[in-house]
N, C-alpha and C positions, 0 to 999 in steps of 0.2 A: 359502342364506345371501346376501343380497343385497349386491355392494361399494358401500360408503357412501363418496361423497366430499364433505367430511371424512371421515376413518376413524372421527374422534371428534367428537362435539358440543363447540361451544365453550360453555365455561361462563357466558360472556356470554349467552345463550339463557337466556330466563326464562321461556317456557311450557312448562308441566308438560306439555300436549297434544303440541306438538312433540320432546319429549325421551322422551315414551312413545313413539310413530311410529315416531322415529327408531329405537328398540330394536327395535320390531316388524319393520321391515323387514331391519336387519340380524340377525334371530334365524330367521326366517321360511324353512322349509324346503323346496327346491322353485324356489328362486330364486337361482341361484348363478349363472346368465349377466344377472342383472339390474344397472344401475348405477343406483343413485339419488343424486342432486345434491341436498343439502339446503341451504336460504338460498340459491338461486339467485340474483345480482342481475342484474337488466337495466340495462344504461347506456343501451340504444336505446329504452325503452317506448315507446309509441305514444299514451301518453295523459299522462304524468307526465315527471319530468325525470329519477327514479329509482325504479326498481321492483322488488321480489323477490318470487319464487315461493317459496313453504318448500320443496315438493317435486316435484322434476322426476325422472321413472320413464321409464328407457329400458328398455322390455322386447322381448328377440329375436322376429321375428314377430308382434308385436301392435302395434306402434307407442310413441308417447310421450306423458307424460301430465302435466299439471300440475295439483299439488294443492296447495288451500289448506286451512289448518287455522284452527279458532275453537274453542279450550276453555271451558270454563264456561258459564253459561246465555247464549243466545240469542234474541233478540228481534226483530220488526220490526211494527213498528207506522207507518201511514199510510206505509207506503214507506221508512220509516227503520228501516235495521239497527241494533243496538246488541247489545253483546258485554260481558258481566260478569265479569271473574275470580275465581279463589277468594279474593283479598284484599278484595275488594267493588268495586274499580274498574270504571267502565261508560265503554266508548266509542263513539260513534255514527257512523254514516257513512252517507251516500246509497247508495252504489256498494256492490251485497252483496257476499259469498265468490265467487258465482257468476261476476258480472263481472268482478272481479277475477282470476280463472283464466282467462277466456278472455283477458283485453287481455294477461295474461301469456304465454299459449300462443302468441298471433298474436304478438307480439312477439317470443318466442324464434327461432319457425319464421324470420320475418323476419330474424332476427340469424344463424340457421344458413344459409339463402340467401346472404347477403354475402359467408361464409367459405369454401363448398364451394369446393374444387379440381375441375378436369375431371372426375376418375376418377370423383367421387361427386355429379355435378349431379342424378342421379336422385333423389338423396335432398331436390331441395326440396319433392316431394311425399309426404315420409314421413306415414303414418296418425298424428293426433294424436287426442288425447281432453281432457276435462277432469274434474275432481271435487273435492267438497270434504268434508271431514273434520269431523265433530262426535263426538269420541270421550267427551262426558261425557253429552250428552242423547239422547231419542228424537226423531226427527226426520221429520215425515211433509210432506212438499211441497204447498204449497197457491198454488195459481196457476200462471202460463206459464214464470217465472223459470228452473225449475231441472227435471230427472227424476227422480224416486225412485233408478233406477237410477246416478246420478251422485252420492251420496250415502253417506256411511260416518258411522256413527253408533254409538252404544253396545251396539246389538243385534248389530253385527258381530265385536264382541268384538276378537280380536287378528289376526283372518283377513286382512292385506294381501294377500296373494296372490288369495285368492277375491276383492277387491273390485278389483282390476285388471283380473280375468278379466270380471268384471261390466260394466268401464267396458267392455272391448274388445267385449264382447258388443252393450252397448246403442248403444255409436258404429257398429257394424259393422250392426245391424239397422236405426238411422236412414238409414246408407250406401245400404242396400238399398232402402228407402223412397224416396230423394231421387233415386238413378240408375239403380236397378232390375235392379242383378246385385250380386254379391260385392266386398267390395274388392280390387282387384287384386293380385296376390303382390309386385310390383314395388315397391309403397308399405310391403310390410311389411320394416323393417329386420331384416338377419343381425346375427350375435352381432358380426363385424365392424366393421359399418354403428354397434348400438352403439358399440362402443369409438372409432369415428371421431368420431360425435357429441362423446361427452362431451369427448375432446380436445378439441375446438372450443369447448366450453362452458365447460369448466373441468379444462384439460389441467396436466399435469403439469409441472414443470421446478426445475430448480435453478441460478439463477445467481450464479455465483461474483462476489464486491467484485472489480470490473475492478482491474487492475494500477494503473493510475495513482490510482485513488482509493485502496489500499492504502498505496500510496507518498506521497502528499499526507497522509495520517492518520500513519501514522509519521514523516514527517519533521514534521511540525508539533508532535507531540509530543516529537521530539528537540530541536528548536531553541531550546525553551526552557533559558532560564538557570536552572540548578540554585539550591539553597539553599550548596551547597559554594560553588559559583562564584561567587554575592553577598557572601560570607564572604571568599573570597579578593580580591576588589577593597576591600571594608574592610580588607583587611589592608594593601593595596598602601596605601592613605591615612595608615594610621599608621606606616610604616616606609619609611625613605630607600631602603634596597636590599635586595631580594628576591630571591631563586633559587626560581622555580615551578616543581617537577618532577610530570610528569605522563603516563602512556602517551598513546597515541593515541586521540582522538575525545574529551578531556576538557576540551577546549574552551580550550585554553591559546590559540589565535589569536583568539578571540573576546574573550577576557580581554585580551588584548596591545593590541586594535583601541580596547576601551571605554578601556583605562588612559589610551591614546595620546591618544583624544578629550578624555578628564574632565583630563589635565594640561595641553593647549592650552587647554580653556575657562579655565582658571584663570591663565591669561598666560604660560605657561610655553614656552618653546622646546624642542619634542621632536621625537627622532629616533628612528624606528621601523625598525630594522633586523633582516636575516634574510639567510642564506646561499644559499639556494635561488633562482635566475633566476625559476622559475616562479611562486613562491609570492611574491617581490618585485615582480612582475609584476601579479599577482592584487590583493596589497596598493596598490600603483599605483594601480591601475585605479578600487579601492573607493574611494579618497580622492579621485577624481577627483570622485565625485556627493557627496562630503561639501560641506556648507557651510565658506567659507572659513575662518570663524573656529573650525573643527574640526580643520584639518590639519597635520598635524605641519610642521616646516620641512624635514625629509627622511623619505621612505618610500622605500624598495626593499632592495637588496641591498646588503653591506658591501662587495662589490668595484666597484660600481657608483660608489659614495659614495667609496670612495677613489679610483678612477678621475678622476672627474669633479674632486676638490680639486685634483691631483697635474697636471690641465689647465689649470685655473685659475690655478694658480701660474706655468706658464709653462715646468714641466719636460718634456721630450719623453721617450715611452714609446718602446721599440724590443720589442717582441713576438714571443720566440722562435718557431720553426715545430717543433721537436724538443718530441713530447710531456712527456718528461721533464722539460726546461729548462724550461719551460711550467710545470708544476707548480709546479719549485720559483721562477719567475717570480711566481706568482702569491701563491706562499703566504709569500714571503720579501721579495722585491724591490719589490713594489707595497706589502704593507705600511709597509716603511722609507720610503721616497718618501712615499707618504700622510702620515706622522708628521711629515715637513719640510713638506708644505704644508699641514697644520693650523697650525703654530706661524708660518707666514710671512703665513697668511689671519687667523691669529688665532681662527679657529672654536670656537667654545663653544657647548654646549647645556645649556638646565638640568636636561636628562632625558633619559637613555637607553634606548630601550626594545629588548631582542633576543629576536627569536621564532628556535626551535629553535638555541636555543644552544649545545647538545651540538656543533654543525658549526663553532661560532666560536672555542671556548675552545681558542685557543694563546697562546703567548706572544708570538707577533708582532702577531696581531689585538687583543687584549687591548690590547696596547700604543698601538694607534690609538684604541679606545675610550677608554682611561685620558686620554689626550691630547686628547680633544675634548668633556669633559663637565665641567663646575664642579666643583672640588676632588676633580678623579680619580676612579677605579676606589674608593679606600679611604675620602673622605669625600663622594663627589659622589651627585646621587640616579641610581639606575638599576633596572633590573627586568629580570629574564631567566628564559625560558621554556624548557624543554627536557624531552624523555625521555632520560635517558641510561643509561637500563638496554635498552633495546631499539632507537632508533635512531642512536645514535652510529657511522655506518657508512663516515664520512669518515676515521676515524681507525684505522690498522691498530693502536695501542697507546695506553695511557692512557685507556682508556675508562670510564664508569661515576664510582663514587668519585673514583677517578685523576683527572679532567677537573674533579671539583668542588676537590681539593685545589688544583689549580691557581690556582683563582680564589679558595679561602680564604688563600691564599698572600698573595693582595694586598691582600684587603678583608675584613672583617665584616659579614655579610649574615645575615636572617632565611630560613629556609625554610618553605616551604609545598607540600604535597603535594596534587594533584587525584587523587580515585580514580573519580568516577563518570562512567562512559561517556556522552556524551551526544551521539554521531555515529552509532554501528552502532547497528542492532537486536540482538535477543539472538541470533538465527540465526547471525548473522555473529560476534558476540562468544566464542561458543560455538566457531566455527570457529577462530577465530584461536587460541584457546587449545588445539584440537586438534590443529594444525600444528605451531605454533610451541614447545608447552609453557609457555607464558609463565604463572606462576602467579601472581595475583593475590587479594587478598580478594574472597569473594564479592559485596561490594556495589559493584565497579570495573566490573565489568559493567551493560550496558543490559538494563532490564524490557521494552523496546518489542518488541512482537512484529512479526515479518516474515516474510517470504517464506523458504522454505530457501536455504541455499547449492547451487548445482548444478553437479556437475564433470562434465566429458565429455573423456573419452579419445579419442584419434586415435593411429593407427599410421603415418601417414604425411601430409605437408604437403598433400597435397592432401584428404586426410582433415580434417585440420585447420582448411583454408581451409573447405570445405563447411560444418563444426560453427558455426565462427564467423559466416558470414554467416545460417546458420539462426536465430541466436541475436539478433543485428543483426535480421532482419526481425522475427522474434516480439515481440523488443521495439517497434520500431516500427510494427506491425502493432494492439498493444494501446496506440495512441497514446503511447508514451512519448517526449516530445521529444529529439530528437537530441542538442541541448547538455546533457542530463540525462545521458548515455550518455561513458563514458570509457573507451577499450581501453588497456591498460596490457602493457608489456611489459620484460623484461628486458633486452632488445636494442634497437640504433637501429632505427628504421622499415626502413633498407634491406635489415636483417635480419631482421627480420620477416616472417612470414605476411601481416601487414597489406599490404606491397607487393606482392604478386599478387594482393590485391582491386580490382575494377571496378567490382563493383555497387554499390558508396555511395560517396558523398563524403565521404571521410576526411580531415582536415585534419590537423597539426601542433597540438598544444595551445597556445593562446591563450586568457588568460583575458577573459573577457566578449565572447566571440565566440557572438554569438547563434543559435540555432538549425544547429548545426554539431557533428556528430558528429567525436569529435576520437584521437587517439593519442599517447601519452607515454611515457617509460623508466619505471618503477618509481621509480627513482634521482632523477628531475626532478620528479617527483610529489610528493614526500617535503611535508609540510607542507598539502597540499590535500585535495579531497575531490570525491566527485560521487554524486549519488542510485543510480545503477548503475555497476558497474565492470565490464568483462571482461578478467581477466587470458588473456593467449595466451604463444606459445612458453614454455611453463612445462614445462621437461627435466628439471629437479629442484628438491625443496624441501628440499634440505639446508641451503639457506642460510636460516637461521632470521630474523635480523635483514630480510633482504630481505622473505622472506613475510610476517613481521610488518607490515612497512611496504606490503605490496602489499595483504594483505585487507582494514586497516584502513583503507584508503580510501574502502571503499564504506559510503553511507550506509544504503541499503535492499536493492537487488538485487546480488548477486555470482555471478557466473559463471567457471570457472577452467576453463581448457582444458589437458590436462595430456595429458604423451606417458606411451606405453606404461611407460617405465621410471620416471617420474615417479609414476605410478600405484602401479607396485610399491613404491614406498618409501612412498609413502600408506599404503598396505595394512600394510604392515611395520608403517609408525609406527603404526598404529593396533591391529594385533593386540600388540604389545608392550607399548602402555599399557594395554589391555585385561587382560594376564595378569600387570600388575602393580598392576591395581585401578583406573585410572586413571578416571576420569570427568570429561567435558566439562563 
């Protein structure tokens, strides 16, 4: 049985004759080393823009043969060929099937010659022939257009092997008549030659979708606002004070930005505030590219806002050097000075919007917000967005509902919960659950497919360095732009393995830096995201809140470099979850 390429005939083929002959070649004994290409397209045809050969048969030690198939009734009248199918439909052609076969084989041979490598150059002179198959009629040649040995008709029944032998014998005899000797052996292809020729004409391939294309498709799907988010925006219109809760990737920052622009467009004086410096920088740069009539009066971090007002009021700030004193200074002294400055400068906003509110809810910080919004926290317009269950990492106590209680003691407000993840692909969402144990409703996680999360284990700094270089190089070779890649670490750059890498130009993270590969701490990247995230210096996964933040920063691709100890923790964690019947 011959090897058929393709192995199955396309259902689009309507010709019953072609279907029969396909099966005959496929089922004929003694043809195991043959390769038969059905419906071989000829892009570089010598007569037409695009041609096709019905069957191209490659036979070891005999040659290659182009076959045309004509089913149904066949006529030739005054040099015009006509073919009538079983449905009674007739087509006419000036050039007959034998001319078609010759045109096809010459075009194919010419194409082969262009594609041959140096080691197979001898196949330029491969022995070839043509034939025409009329399986439904008795066909006797009339004229000099064809020879009877080139014809297959209904009298041949199903014996395609005998037919190819007859084509070889007839072509060989014609060769001897022309050149006075038998066909040279070097013109007859071996079994390896047949396979090689088939690979040139219709080679196997499996081309996966390019990584950058996968990323684009996934992110296009993720970036669309969900119906839930639209409902949330409508909720903000109907209520003066709202607390919007949602896990990582549920679109809190996106909604905050849209709410700010909407309020400004309505003529309100708006402040959009967050805690994280990098997120503040990102928001600030975002609104720089936004029309003036949609820009809030203030965009950025709460601390930048407070320090700016203190300086405007003429008060002097003396920043301590001691880390503990500095922490106290920022948490207590600056809010106190800022409150006085707000009163002196009479700073008032019609609406305050707070992103990552779980980091800002404290008595001192709330005092500042209370002072600068018309009506205060109790009667004014404000919206706060936060993840109080997983991302309250700056509070040693008073997390979750306890933080919300602090806010409730000052004001009444409407709660709205976001549950649909529109940032992370499904594999990333599943890994977040697996590592952190975060339990959420089944609909909280993304349904958008993506590439699997990759874990790479290292035993030494040198091994970690090499694996990190390998990951970066692979991403860049797959045409992932450097600015779409963020390296995150639980430690500062000087303590990270990144400090030992000279092969790539890795910059400290800055928002809107085009075409730059960046490094940032996990903590400082909270509230932000990127297409691809590489987590490095991971020596333990025990801090679930930190791992939650780290894993959830990636939209599409996530690579995690784990130490041997962290890998053991991971395996133990998965074993424990499987033992308890846990499924991610």
